[in-house]
C-alpha positions as CSV (number, residue, x, y, z in Angstrom):
1,M,92.2,95.7,80.6
2,S,88.4,95.3,81.6
3,Y,88.0,94.5,85.4
4,P,85.0,93.1,87.7
5,A,82.0,95.6,88.9
6,G,83.5,95.9,92.6
7,L,87.2,96.4,91.1
8,T,86.1,99.4,88.6
9,L,84.2,100.9,91.6
10,Y,87.1,100.9,94.1
11,R,89.7,101.8,91.7
12,A,86.9,104.8,90.5
13,A,86.7,105.3,94.1
14,T,90.2,105.8,94.9
15,R,90.9,107.8,92.3
16,A,88.4,110.4,93.2
17,L,89.1,110.9,96.8
18,S,93.0,110.8,95.8
19,P,93.1,114.8,96.3
20,L,91.9,114.2,100.0
21,A,95.1,111.9,100.5
22,P,97.7,114.0,101.6
23,L,95.5,115.5,104.0
24,A,94.4,112.6,105.0
25,L,98.0,111.2,105.8
26,K,98.8,114.4,107.7
27,R,95.7,114.1,109.9
28,R,97.0,110.5,110.8
29,A,100.1,111.7,111.5
30,A,99.2,114.5,114.0
31,K,96.9,111.6,115.9
32,G,100.8,109.7,116.2
33,K,99.1,106.7,113.7
34,E,101.7,107.6,110.8
35,D,105.3,108.6,111.1
36,G,105.6,112.4,110.3
37,E,108.9,112.2,108.9
38,R,108.2,109.5,106.6
39,L,104.9,110.4,104.9
40,N,106.8,110.9,101.7
41,E,106.9,107.0,101.8
42,R,103.2,106.5,102.0
43,R,102.7,108.9,99.1
44,G,105.0,106.3,96.9
45,R,108.6,108.7,97.6
46,P,111.3,106.4,98.2
47,A,113.8,107.3,101.1
48,Q,116.6,104.9,99.5
49,A,117.9,103.8,96.4
50,R,116.9,100.7,94.3
51,P,119.7,97.9,95.5
52,E,121.4,96.3,92.5
53,G,120.3,92.9,91.3
54,E,117.4,91.0,92.3
55,L,114.9,92.1,94.9
56,V,112.3,90.5,96.8
57,W,109.9,92.7,98.1
58,I,107.7,91.3,101.7
59,H,105.0,93.1,102.9
60,A,103.7,92.8,105.9
61,A,100.5,94.8,107.6
62,S,101.1,95.3,111.1
63,V,103.4,94.0,114.3
64,G,102.3,89.9,113.7
65,E,103.0,89.8,110.4
66,S,106.4,92.0,110.5
67,L,107.6,89.3,112.8
68,V,106.9,86.5,110.0
69,A,108.3,88.5,107.6
70,L,111.3,89.0,109.3
71,S,111.8,85.1,109.7
72,L,110.9,85.0,106.1
73,A,113.6,87.5,105.3
74,D,116.3,85.3,107.4
75,A,115.1,82.5,105.0
76,L,114.9,83.9,101.7
77,K,118.7,85.1,102.2
78,T,119.8,81.7,103.1
79,A,118.4,80.4,100.0
80,R,119.0,83.6,97.6
81,P,121.8,84.9,99.1
82,G,122.6,87.3,95.9
83,A,118.9,88.7,96.9
84,S,117.9,92.2,98.3
85,I,114.8,92.3,100.6
86,L,112.7,95.2,100.3
87,L,110.5,95.0,103.5
88,T,107.2,97.2,103.7
89,S,104.5,97.9,106.7
90,G,102.0,99.9,107.3
91,T,102.2,101.0,110.9
92,A,104.9,103.5,112.9
93,T,105.1,100.4,115.5
94,S,105.7,97.7,113.0
95,A,108.2,100.0,111.5
96,K,110.3,100.5,115.1
97,L,110.3,96.7,115.5
98,V,111.6,96.2,112.1
99,A,114.4,98.6,112.7
100,A,114.9,96.7,115.8
101,Q,115.4,93.5,114.3
102,A,115.9,93.3,110.6
103,P,118.9,91.0,109.1
104,D,121.5,92.5,107.0
105,G,120.0,92.9,103.5
106,V,116.7,94.2,104.7
107,T,115.4,97.7,104.0
108,H,112.3,99.1,105.6
109,Q,110.0,101.3,103.8
110,F,106.5,102.1,104.6
111,I,104.1,100.6,102.4
112,P,102.0,103.8,100.2
113,A,98.9,104.3,100.7
114,D,96.5,102.8,98.2
115,R,96.1,105.6,96.0
116,L,97.2,104.8,92.2
117,K,99.9,107.7,92.0
118,Y,101.3,106.7,95.1
119,V,101.7,102.7,93.9
120,R,102.5,103.6,90.5
121,R,105.5,105.5,92.1
122,F,106.6,103.3,94.5
123,L,106.6,100.4,91.9
124,D,108.4,102.4,89.3
125,H,111.0,103.0,91.8
126,W,111.7,99.4,93.8
127,R,111.0,97.1,90.5
128,P,110.5,93.9,92.5
129,D,111.5,90.8,91.0
130,L,109.0,89.1,93.4
131,A,106.4,90.9,95.3
132,V,105.4,88.5,98.7
133,F,102.3,89.6,100.6
134,V,101.9,88.3,104.3
135,E,98.5,86.7,105.5
136,S,95.6,89.1,104.2
137,E,96.8,92.1,103.0
138,L,95.0,92.2,100.2
139,W,94.9,96.1,98.4
140,P,93.2,96.1,95.1
141,N,95.2,99.1,93.4
142,L,98.6,97.5,95.4
143,I,97.9,93.8,93.9
144,V,96.4,95.2,90.4
145,E,99.3,97.3,89.5
146,T,102.2,95.1,91.0
147,A,100.5,92.8,88.6
148,R,101.0,94.9,85.8
149,T,104.6,95.1,86.0
150,G,105.0,91.7,85.7
151,A,106.7,90.5,88.8
152,K,106.2,87.1,90.5
153,M,103.6,87.5,93.1
154,A,102.9,85.2,95.9
155,L,100.3,85.4,98.9
156,V,102.1,83.5,101.8
157,N,100.8,82.4,105.1
158,A,97.4,83.7,104.1
159,R,94.7,83.4,106.7
160,M,91.1,84.3,107.0
161,N,88.7,84.0,109.5
162,A,85.0,83.2,108.7
163,A,84.0,86.6,108.6
164,S,86.5,87.8,106.3
165,L,85.8,85.0,103.8
166,K,81.9,85.5,104.0
167,N,83.0,89.0,103.0
168,W,84.6,88.1,100.3
169,T,81.9,86.1,99.0
170,R,79.8,88.9,98.4
171,W,82.5,90.1,96.0
172,R,83.2,86.6,94.6
173,T,83.9,88.0,91.1
174,T,86.3,90.6,92.4
175,A,87.6,87.8,94.6
176,A,88.4,85.6,92.2
177,W,90.1,88.2,90.1
178,L,92.4,89.5,92.3
179,L,93.5,86.0,93.6
180,A,94.2,84.7,90.0
181,C,97.1,87.8,90.2
182,F,99.0,85.6,92.4
183,D,101.6,82.7,90.9
184,W,101.2,81.0,94.3
185,I,99.0,81.0,97.4
186,G,100.0,79.6,100.7
187,A,97.4,79.3,103.1
188,A,97.9,78.7,107.0
189,D,95.3,76.9,107.8
190,V,92.4,74.5,106.2
191,R,90.0,76.8,106.7
192,T,91.7,79.5,104.6
193,A,92.6,77.0,102.2
194,E,89.3,75.6,101.3
195,G,87.8,78.9,101.5
196,L,90.4,80.4,98.9
197,T,90.0,77.5,97.2
198,G,86.3,78.1,97.1
199,L,86.8,81.7,95.8
200,S,89.5,81.4,93.2
201,G,88.0,78.0,91.8
202,E,91.8,76.9,91.9
203,D,93.5,74.5,94.2
204,I,94.9,76.6,97.2
205,E,97.8,74.8,99.3
206,M,97.6,74.7,102.7
207,A,101.3,75.3,103.3
208,G,101.0,75.4,106.9
209,N,101.3,78.3,109.7
210,L,104.6,80.3,109.4
211,K,104.3,82.1,112.6
212,L,104.7,78.2,114.4
213,E,107.9,78.6,112.8
214,A,108.7,82.5,113.2
215,A,111.7,82.5,115.5
216,P,110.8,84.7,118.5
217,R,113.5,87.3,119.4
218,A,115.6,86.6,122.8
219,P,115.3,89.0,125.3
220,D,118.2,91.0,126.3
221,P,120.3,88.9,129.0
222,G,120.6,91.6,131.0
223,A,117.0,93.3,131.1
224,L,115.8,89.7,131.8
225,A,118.2,89.9,134.9
226,A,116.9,92.9,135.8
227,A,113.6,92.0,135.3
228,V,113.5,88.9,137.1
229,A,115.2,90.7,140.3
230,A,112.6,93.3,139.6
231,V,109.4,91.1,140.3
232,A,110.9,89.0,143.0
233,G,109.2,85.7,142.6
234,R,105.9,87.3,142.9
235,P,102.8,86.0,141.5
236,L,103.2,87.5,138.2
237,M,99.7,88.3,136.0
238,L,100.7,89.0,132.1
239,A,98.1,91.0,130.2
240,A,99.5,90.5,126.8
241,S,98.6,93.0,123.4
242,T,96.0,94.5,125.2
243,H,93.3,96.7,123.1
244,D,91.3,99.7,123.7
245,G,88.0,98.3,125.9
246,E,89.6,95.2,127.5
247,E,91.9,96.7,129.8
248,A,88.9,97.4,132.5
249,L,88.0,93.9,132.5
250,I,91.7,92.9,133.0
251,L,92.0,95.1,136.0
252,D,88.9,93.9,137.1
253,A,90.1,90.2,137.7
254,F,93.7,91.4,138.6
255,E,92.1,93.3,142.0
256,K,90.0,90.3,142.9
257,A,93.1,88.2,142.5
258,R,95.2,90.8,144.6
259,A,92.9,90.7,146.8
260,I,94.0,87.1,148.0
261,H,97.3,87.3,146.9
262,H,98.2,90.6,148.1
263,E,101.8,90.2,146.7
264,A,100.6,90.0,142.8
265,L,101.6,92.2,140.5
266,L,99.9,93.0,136.8
267,I,102.5,93.6,133.7
268,L,100.1,95.5,131.5
269,A,101.5,95.5,127.9
270,P,99.4,97.1,125.6
271,R,99.3,96.2,121.5
272,H,99.9,99.9,120.5
273,P,102.2,101.4,123.4
274,E,101.2,105.0,122.5
275,R,98.1,104.4,124.9
276,G,100.9,104.6,127.6
277,D,99.4,107.8,129.1
278,A,95.7,107.0,128.7
279,L,96.4,103.2,130.8
280,A,98.1,105.1,133.5
281,K,95.5,107.2,134.2
282,M,93.2,104.3,134.4
283,V,95.4,102.6,136.7
284,E,95.7,105.6,138.6
285,T,91.7,105.8,139.0
286,R,92.0,102.8,140.6
287,A,94.2,104.0,143.3
288,L,96.7,101.2,141.7
289,S,100.2,101.8,142.2
290,S,102.6,102.0,139.2
291,A,105.6,101.8,137.3
292,R,106.2,102.3,133.7
293,R,108.4,100.8,131.5
294,S,108.8,103.9,129.3
295,Q,109.7,105.8,131.6
296,G,112.6,103.4,132.8
297,A,110.8,103.0,135.8
298,A,110.5,99.4,137.6
299,P,107.8,98.2,140.2
300,D,109.2,98.1,144.2
301,A,107.5,95.9,146.5
302,D,104.3,97.9,146.7
303,T,103.5,98.2,142.8
304,A,100.5,96.6,141.5
305,V,100.9,97.6,138.1
306,W,104.0,97.3,135.3
307,L,102.7,99.2,132.5
308,A,105.0,97.7,129.7
309,D,104.3,100.7,127.4
310,T,107.2,99.7,125.0
311,L,107.9,98.0,122.1
312,G,109.4,95.3,121.0
313,E,109.7,93.7,124.8
314,M,106.8,90.9,124.9
315,G,109.3,87.9,124.5
316,L,111.1,89.7,128.3
317,W,107.6,89.7,130.0
318,F,107.1,86.2,128.6
319,A,109.9,84.8,129.7
320,L,109.2,85.8,133.3
321,K,106.8,82.8,133.5
322,P,103.7,84.4,134.1
323,A,100.2,84.2,133.6
324,A,99.7,85.1,130.4
325,V,96.3,86.7,129.2
326,I,96.4,86.6,125.5
327,A,94.5,89.9,124.8
328,G,92.9,90.9,121.6
329,S,89.8,88.3,122.6
330,F,88.1,89.9,125.2
331,K,86.0,91.4,122.7
332,P,84.0,90.8,119.2
333,G,86.5,92.0,115.8
334,I,89.7,91.8,117.0
335,G,90.0,88.3,116.5
336,G,92.8,87.4,119.2
337,H,96.3,86.9,119.2
338,N,98.5,84.2,118.4
339,P,99.6,82.3,121.8
340,V,102.6,80.7,120.2
341,E,105.3,83.2,121.5
342,A,103.8,83.1,125.1
343,T,104.3,78.9,125.2
344,R,108.0,79.6,123.9
345,G,108.7,81.6,126.3
346,G,107.6,79.9,129.2
347,A,104.3,80.9,129.8
348,A,101.1,79.6,131.2
349,V,98.2,80.8,128.1
350,I,95.3,82.2,129.0
351,S,92.7,83.9,126.2
352,G,89.2,85.3,126.3
353,P,86.9,83.8,123.9
354,H,87.1,86.0,120.3
355,R,89.9,84.3,118.9
356,D,88.6,83.5,115.5
357,S,91.3,84.3,113.6
358,F,93.5,81.8,115.5
359,S,91.4,79.1,115.8
360,D,93.2,76.4,114.4
361,V,95.8,76.8,117.0
362,Y,93.3,77.5,120.1
363,D,91.5,74.1,119.1
364,A,95.1,72.6,119.2
365,Y,95.8,73.9,122.7
366,E,92.0,73.3,123.4
367,A,92.4,69.4,122.8
368,R,95.7,69.2,124.7
369,G,94.9,71.4,127.9
370,A,97.1,74.2,127.2
371,V,94.6,77.2,127.3
372,A,92.2,78.1,130.3
373,T,89.4,80.4,128.4
374,A,87.5,83.0,130.2
375,A,84.7,85.4,129.4
376,D,84.3,87.7,132.3
377,A,86.4,89.0,135.3
378,D,85.6,86.6,137.8
379,A,86.7,83.5,135.3
380,L,89.8,85.6,134.1
381,S,90.5,85.8,137.7
382,E,90.1,82.2,138.6
383,A,91.8,81.1,135.9
384,V,95.2,83.4,136.7
385,Q,95.2,82.2,140.2
386,A,95.2,78.4,139.0
387,V,97.7,79.0,137.2
388,W,99.7,80.1,140.3
389,R,98.3,77.4,142.2
390,G,100.3,75.3,139.5
391,E,96.5,73.9,138.6
392,G,96.0,75.6,135.5
393,P,97.1,75.2,131.7
394,T,100.8,74.3,131.2
395,V,103.7,75.3,129.1
396,K,104.5,71.2,128.2
397,A,101.0,71.0,127.2
398,G,101.3,73.9,125.0
399,E,104.2,72.7,123.4
400,A,102.6,69.6,122.5
401,A,100.1,71.5,120.8
402,L,103.0,73.2,118.8
403,A,104.5,69.9,117.8
404,A,101.1,68.5,116.7
405,L,100.6,71.8,114.4
406,S,103.6,72.3,112.6
407,G,104.5,71.1,109.7
408,G,107.7,72.4,108.1
409,A,105.5,75.6,106.8
410,M,108.9,77.5,106.5
411,A,110.7,75.2,104.1
412,R,107.7,74.7,102.1
413,T,107.2,78.2,101.4
414,V,110.7,79.5,101.2
415,E,111.3,76.7,98.6
416,R,107.9,77.8,96.5
417,L,108.9,81.4,96.6
418,A,113.0,80.5,95.3
419,A,110.9,78.3,92.4
420,L,109.3,81.7,91.6
421,L,112.8,83.4,91.3
422,E,113.6,80.7,88.6
423,P,113.5,81.9,85.1
424,D,110.6,80.9,83.1
425,P,111.7,77.9,81.3
426,E,112.2,78.5,77.4
427,P,109.1,77.2,75.1
428,E,110.0,74.3,72.9
429,D,111.0,74.7,69.3
430,E,108.0,72.9,67.1
431,H,110.2,72.5,64.3
């Protein structure tokens, strides 16, 4: 099989670097970036047997994509009751999330590192009937080798920001070759549909954004009652899914707001809970009293910061109806995070200016006054206080934005995937 030059170079490079892969994985595990007890899965050695019958494999990169994958798995189990679902992801955080929320009939494994030996070993064991890739997780060896097995392939909820599309344009021939491996591609937004159409030379369907329909996990009633009692009606600022380099600005904004609203409480929920120790030290250097959720601590009346360094509880924090600062948007290169769960939880939405990955969603929010945008600590502090005064963006406006955006994406996607699982029609006899 002949490959375009870019793909040939990639495959040659990964083949040459393969001897270093075990060491790289061990180093990542030592830094907490891999689950050390499950490294064999990253090497393509499965921990479980393949179930009998039809197998749908869904791959989601990290936490956000895994939430979509879980909702998609639920819908597919309804459409294809006899099918088993293999759900793979690449991060320890997403693995914990899937373990906590996966429905019956869904098996989680870590995706193998994109080395030929690992990928082939993985595929030889699982032999999927349908491989579903979520959003933009396009590892070349994984795609090429999956296509070689003859499995049907789909790319769902495809989302690419302007920068990603520009990068793929530099490797247009390789991009077109990889995209041609998929039997169906469903784009989450118009920009991606148009961009992938230009790259592939095929009409890409604008199927709609699955994240708008992925069912949020309801918080545990007991945990919610305890949290409501702990915050005791105080003005709440939630910093949701923060990244390294954002917390200083957020803490600056909170301190400005707290100078006026002395009883205010910041719930600081990092994207990666393993950063809890570093964030606790950061809070301590500011002489702010804190309580750490991971240690079972709850705030008292004098606590300034509740460090929510736990996994899978974002729905709990949104349900407290705070001024929700959706992070990942205060420094370039991250792309922002989705505000949908905040709106569904009853929180007012505030964001930084860097949210290219969800520009369509935020455009709808902006059009309906459902988001306040703040670029610095002063503006962020004022936006939070406006919500506390009842003058900022409202949940009702966010719900109106979601109603305008939603277009039956889940039903459409499941219909397309189920069709791929049907046997190909027999060719007509010409005689």
